[in-house]
N, C-alpha and C positions, 0 to 999 in steps of 0.2 A: 367275790370282790368285782368281777365284770356286771352282776346284776343290779349293784348298788350304783354304779357308774350311770348303767342306763337310765334308770330310775332318777338319778340326778339331772341328767341332761333333757329328760322328759319334763321335770318339775321346771327346770330352766326355761325351757321352749313355752311351755305354759305361761309362766310369769313373762315373759315377752310379750306374747298373744295380749294378755290381760292388759298390759300398759298400753299397747297398741290400740286396745279397744277404749281405755280410759281417755286416751289423749282425743278421741274423736266426740267426745262429749263437750270440750272446749272450742269447736270449730262451728263454722257456718256449715249451713245445708249443702251448698255445692262443696266443700272440702271434706263435708264426711261422705259424700257420695264419693269423690274421687280416691278417698283413704280405704273406704268398703271395695271399690274397685279393685286396688293395688293388693290390698288383703287376700283378695278373693283369687288375685291372679298368682301370688305368692305361694298360697295354700295349693292350688291346682298344679303348680311348678313342682312342689314337693314330693305331690301325690305320684305325678308321672314318673319322676325321678326314682322314686322308692320302687315303684312297680315295675319298672324296667330293670332295675338293679336287682330284686329278688328274682324277677324271671331269669336274668343270665346267671345268678348264682345257682339256681336250680339246673342249668343247662351247662353247666360248665362242662369241658370235654372228660375231664377226669373222674366226673359222675358217671360214665358211659364205660361201656365195654371197649376194648381195645380196638376192634374190627370197626368200630363207629369212628367216622372221618369228620374231622372239624370242619363246619360249613362257615361259621364265622370268626371271626378275631378282632381284637381291639390292638391298634397300634399303640405301643408305650413309649415313654420316654421320661427317664429318670432324672433329667437336668431340668425337666418341667418344674413350676411353682406355682400349685402344687405338683406331686408327681403323677404322672399318668402311668398307670399299671397294664401290664399286658393282661390279655385276655383268650381263652379259645373256647369256642361254644358248640353244640351240636344243636341245630334246628330241623331236624329230618320230619318231613311230611307237613302237609298243606295247613293242619289245625296248628301246629306250633310254629310255622313259618309266617301263618297268619298274624297271629298271637303275637309275636317277634315285632313285627311289622307295624301293627297298630300301636303298640306302646313305645316303639322306637319314633315312628310320626308323632305321637302326643308330645313326648319329649321334645323335639326338634321345634315344635310349634309354640311351645310355653316357655322356653328359654333360651337365650343367647349363648349359652356355654357351648364351645365348640365338641361335637363327637369325632370319635374314630376309629369307627367300625369298617371292616372290609368283609366281602364274602367269597366264600370259593367258587369257583365257576362250576355248572352244574354239567355232567358227561352223559346223562343218559342211562338206563338199565343195561342196554345191550348192543348201542349201536354208535356210541361214544360221540352224541350228536351235542352241541353246546349252542347258549345264544351269541349271535353275534357281536362282539363288543369292540369298537376300535377306539385307541387312545393314540393321539397323534401328538408328539412332544417337540416344541420349537425352540431350538435356543439359538441365540443371537448374542451378539457383542455389546457390552455397555458403552454408553455414550462417553467421549473423551473425559468428562467431568464426573466418570463412575456411577451417573445416573442412570434409569430405567429406559430404554428407548420407548417411543409411544407406541400402540399396537398399528401395524400396518397392513392389516386385513380387515374384511368386514363378513357381512353376510356372503357376499358373492361367492368369497372361498368355501363356506360351508354348502354353497349352492353347486357348485363345481365338484365338492367331494361325494355330495351325496349322489349326484348325478353320475358321476364313475361308478361308485358303487351298485346301483339300481343298474346300470348298463350292463355290469359284468355278472351282476346274480339273472338277469334274464337269459345270458347266455349259459349258465350254469343251471338253472332250475327251470323246471316246466310249469308256467304259469296258466292259470285261465282267465277268460275275457274279465277286465275289470278288478281283477284280483289287487289288493293293495297291500304294503309292505309298509310298515312306521319305522321310523328314524328319530329317537328322540336325543336333541343335541345339548350339550352344557358345556359351558367353560366359563373361565373366572372374569371378573370385571376388568380385571387390568394384568397385565403382564407383571412381572416382580423378578427380582435378584433371588437367587438360587442361594441359600445358606452355604457359606465356606466353599463357594465357585463365584470366580469373575465372568458371570456371565448371566444374560436376563433370559427369563424362561415363559413360555407361554403353551398352549394348549387348547385340544378340542376333545371332548368324549363323544362319541356316538353309540347309542344301545339301538340296536335294531331287533324287531320281533320275529326274528326268523331263527330257526335250528337248523344248523348246518355240521354236517361231519368234520372233525378237526383237519382232516386233509385237506378237505374243501374249502375250510376257511384259511388255511397256510395257501392255497392256491390263489384264493380271491385276494389276499392280500400282496401276492406277488404280481397280479394281473394290475391292481391298483397302483402300485409303487411304480412298476414300470410305464404307466400312462401317465401319471401328474407327478411323480415323485420329483424329477428333477426341475419342472417348471415352478412347484411350490418352493423348493428350495432357492431358485432364483430369485422368485418374485418376494419371498419373505427376508432374503438375505441371511438365510440360515449357516449355521456353524456345523451342524451335527450332520452326518451321513444319513441317506434314504432310509438304510434297515435300522436307524437308531428313531426316527421319527415314527415308524409304526412297531408298536411293541410287539414283538414275536409270541412272547409268553401268552398274551392273551389270545391270540387265536389258536395258539397250541393248549391253551386250557389250564397251563401250568401254574398262572399269575393270578392272585387274588386280585379283583377288583374293588375299589372304593365305593363303599355303599352309598348311595346319595345322600345328599345332607351331612355326609361326615368330610373330614380332611385331616391330611396328614399333620402331626404336631407342629405349630408354628406358621402352618400356610392356611389361607382361607379356602372354604369349601366354593365348589363349582357351582353356576347358578343355571338353572333351567332356562334355556332358549327356546323352546318349541319343540313341535314333532314335523319334521318333513315326511309326507307321505308319496310316496312312488305307486302309479298303479299303472297295472299292464294293458294296453291297448292292442289287442289281437290282430284288427285290420292293419294297423302299420307294424305291427311287431316291435312294439317299442315301449318304454317305461317312461311315462311323464312324471316328473317331479315336483311336487307343490310346495312352497314356502308356508310356514303356518301364519292363520291370520289372528290366533290366539295364544298368548304364552301362559296362561292361569295354570298353576299348580297346585293339584290336588292329591289326595291319597290314591285315588285309583291310577293317577298318573305315575304316583311314585312306585306304587308296587310292579306296574308295566316296566319302569325301567332295572327293576330289579333281575340279575341275572340267573336268580334262582326260583324265580317266580314264573310258573310254566302256564297259567291260564289262556295267557294273550300270544303265546310262541306258536309259530306256524311252521308244519314240516312239508317238504316238497319231493316231487319226484324230480329227477336230473336228467340232461341229456346223456345220449350214449357214451360218450367220452369220458365223461364226469363220474357216471354211475361204473364205470369199470374201475377208475382209481379208488372210489369207495369200497369195491368188492376186494382188490387189491390190499387196501389197507385194513379190513376186517380179518382178511388171513393172516397178517402181520399182528394185528392185536389179539385174535384168538389164540395163535401159538405162542404169544407172551404171557398172556394169561395162564395158559395150561402149564407152560415150564414154571412160572409162579407157585401155581397151585400145587404141582409137582414136588417142587422143592419145599414147601410148608409140608407137606406130606412125609416127605422124609425125615425131616426136622420133627414132627411127631412121632413117628417109628421109633426113631434113635431115642427120644426122649423117653418113650413107653419101654424100651429095653431096658435103659439104665435106672427106670424106676421099679421095674421086675427084679434085677439083680439087687437093688438095695432094700426089696422086701423080703430078702432071702430065698427067691425062687431058684431053679435048677440054671447056673450059668452055663452048663454045658448045653442047655435046650437050644438048638441050632433051628429059633423058627425061622421060618421064610418072610421076606419081607411083605406086609400085607399089599397087595396090589392097589394101585390109586384107581378106582372108577372113574368114569368120566362119560359124557354123554358126546365127546367129539370124537371123531372118526379113528380109526386105527391109524391112517397114514399121517395124521397132526401129530399121534404121540410119538410116532417113529421119528420126527424129525428133532425131538429133544435130544 
């Protein structure tokens, strides 16, 4: 039955294409050129959409082993018309990630239909590093008539924020002379009223090409909040607290980021505003932040703004105080991972014993629990 339905749909689509071609026979040359251009654009849009859809179907999380973690999701909305379905996908490895990025980019550039993808943050193989992603959330009261107040900040605020981050990164990381870090900035065209809330919302997203351990990202967030948090609240007349402006989950790495050019249902996407570059000058021991001259967006920049794309991300050594913080955090992470693996091992051992009993093997066979082997030191194992 499904086969015949698919055949009928294909026949109907072919008929529509034939009618469109016949229509061009009765048009002027200029009208025909415009019609063919429109047909080509519509054909490319369908092709790109089908390619992305097929790729995501093949990479759905349920197609992989249970230990494969989801790397991307789609934010669903059952109330939308048409309904937006949730989705969870796995794009591990440069090859698959690049393929997904390319097909997603093609879709975003061939249609105005909104996309709703998020990406899980990258944590590194063993050092728990991740890309610095800053999400500043500004809440203000509505006007007396219920309208959204006009934006009360501009590029100068972005410059102030990027200067502050560059200054504290210099104190955390060891830079070489004339070494550059890039900060990709996005924000919406206008503030808006938050659905089901009597408040106006605005914000700024900043993606930096710097890999930093989570413990240092949390420290960086704290340092920046302490320096400019109160002044931003006063300047912008915000009603949310400092801790609510800077999303802690992004510094911690537990919150997904909105894939650029996507948006939450019912909201508009963020717009690319340029790349602020911070260069270290060894002679003055300072970071000089330059405003962007160009705001052209291309596929290369889009990829660099992805928190899972690692080709442009930089690692640094740290000053002594912060190296110690990283070392202590690594001990905590190692112990946490070891305890989790030991719990998993014990559960597997219990399951194996139950299976032996179910298979009719000797129930009185008092086998010793198979010891868990690890490259971790005995002192770490004794902490469990």
